[in-house]
C-alpha positions as CSV (number, residue, x, y, z in Angstrom):
1,M,28.9,-13.8,-19.2
2,C,25.8,-14.4,-22.0
3,L,22.4,-12.6,-23.0
4,F,20.1,-14.5,-21.1
5,S,22.1,-14.1,-17.5
6,I,22.2,-10.2,-18.7
7,L,18.4,-10.2,-19.0
8,V,18.2,-11.8,-15.9
9,D,20.2,-9.3,-13.8
10,T,18.4,-6.3,-15.6
11,N,14.9,-8.2,-14.7
12,I,16.2,-8.5,-11.1
13,M,17.3,-5.1,-10.6
14,E,14.0,-3.7,-11.6
15,S,12.5,-5.9,-9.4
16,I,14.7,-4.8,-6.6
17,E,14.2,-0.7,-7.4
18,S,10.2,-1.7,-7.5
19,L,10.3,-3.2,-4.0
20,S,12.6,-0.6,-2.5
21,E,9.9,2.2,-3.3
22,I,7.0,-0.4,-1.5
23,Y,9.6,-0.7,1.3
24,K,9.8,3.0,1.6
25,A,6.4,3.5,1.6
26,L,5.8,1.1,4.1
27,G,8.7,2.6,5.8
28,D,6.7,5.0,7.9
29,P,4.9,4.7,11.0
30,T,1.4,6.7,10.0
31,R,1.3,5.0,6.8
32,L,1.6,1.3,8.5
33,R,-1.3,2.5,11.0
34,L,-3.4,3.7,7.7
35,L,-2.7,0.2,6.1
36,K,-3.5,-1.2,9.5
37,L,-7.5,1.1,9.5
38,L,-7.8,0.2,6.3
39,T,-7.3,-3.6,6.8
40,N,-9.8,-3.7,9.8
41,Q,-11.9,-0.9,7.9
42,S,-13.0,0.4,10.9
43,V,-16.0,2.6,10.8
44,V,-15.5,6.3,12.6
45,F,-17.3,9.6,12.3
46,C,-16.5,11.1,9.1
47,G,-19.3,13.1,7.6
48,G,-19.4,11.3,4.4
49,N,-20.2,8.1,2.7
50,C,-18.1,5.7,4.9
51,D,-19.0,1.9,5.1
52,G,-17.2,0.2,6.9
53,S,-16.6,-3.1,4.8
54,N,-14.8,-1.0,1.4
55,F,-13.9,2.4,1.5
56,L,-13.0,4.7,4.5
57,C,-12.5,8.5,3.7
58,V,-9.4,10.8,4.6
59,G,-11.6,12.6,7.7
60,A,-12.5,9.1,9.1
61,L,-8.9,7.9,9.2
62,A,-7.5,11.7,10.1
63,N,-9.7,11.2,13.2
64,K,-8.6,7.9,14.1
65,L,-5.3,8.7,13.7
66,A,-5.8,12.4,15.3
67,V,-3.6,13.8,12.2
68,T,-4.8,16.3,10.0
69,Q,-6.2,15.6,6.7
70,S,-3.7,17.1,4.6
71,A,-1.4,14.8,6.3
72,V,-3.2,11.2,5.7
73,S,-4.1,12.6,2.4
74,Q,0.1,12.8,1.1
75,H,0.5,9.4,2.9
76,L,-2.4,8.3,1.4
77,R,-1.1,9.6,-2.1
78,I,2.4,7.4,-1.1
79,L,0.6,4.0,-0.3
80,R,-1.4,4.6,-4.1
81,Q,1.6,5.2,-6.0
82,A,3.1,2.1,-4.2
83,G,0.5,0.5,-5.5
84,L,-1.0,-0.4,-2.0
85,V,-4.2,1.4,-1.7
86,R,-6.9,2.5,-4.1
87,G,-8.9,5.4,-4.2
88,E,-13.1,6.2,-5.1
89,R,-14.3,9.3,-5.3
90,R,-18.1,9.5,-3.5
91,G,-19.4,12.8,-3.6
92,A,-17.3,15.5,-2.2
93,F,-15.4,13.0,-0.7
94,M,-11.9,10.6,-1.5
95,H,-12.5,6.9,0.0
96,Y,-9.5,4.6,0.3
97,S,-9.5,0.8,0.5
98,I,-6.5,-2.0,0.5
99,S,-5.9,-2.7,-2.8
100,P,-5.9,-6.8,-3.2
101,Q,-4.2,-7.0,-6.5
102,G,-1.6,-4.2,-5.2
103,L,-1.2,-6.6,-2.2
104,E,-0.9,-9.9,-4.3
105,Q,2.0,-8.3,-7.2
106,F,3.9,-7.3,-3.6
107,R,4.0,-10.4,-2.3
108,N,5.0,-12.1,-5.8
109,L,7.5,-9.2,-6.2
110,V,9.2,-10.0,-2.7
111,S,8.9,-13.6,-3.7
112,Q,10.5,-13.4,-7.2
113,T,13.6,-11.2,-6.4
114,M,14.1,-12.6,-2.7
115,G,13.2,-16.0,-3.8
116,R,10.7,-18.1,-2.2
117,Q,12.4,-19.1,0.6
118,F,12.9,-15.4,2.1
119,S,9.1,-14.8,1.6
120,S,7.9,-17.7,3.1
121,G,10.2,-17.6,5.6
122,T,11.0,-21.4,5.8
123,G,14.9,-22.3,5.3
């Protein structure tokens, strides 16, 4: 096996590990619901500065999902570590939104690791 093949195999293995971590983050229904809410940017009363166009606070997300703020915070931490959401402090509240850069990196990682046929759905 040539050195190039070894390097390519190493890069692919690292990409597979990264992709696996993202899929683990996406593997929880509550986290998928959070991503959907952040994608839709639906405004719910939170007591903070949620504007519905960019970021939603933990309280708004918790109210909408009918779960505790603590649980939402833990799920958002996992999504943030996976690079799928970003947080911004506004006063006493943390507000979250989808990370466009993170989603683009995820798409690229799927395409590079699994191949264009896999990522585009063409066969």
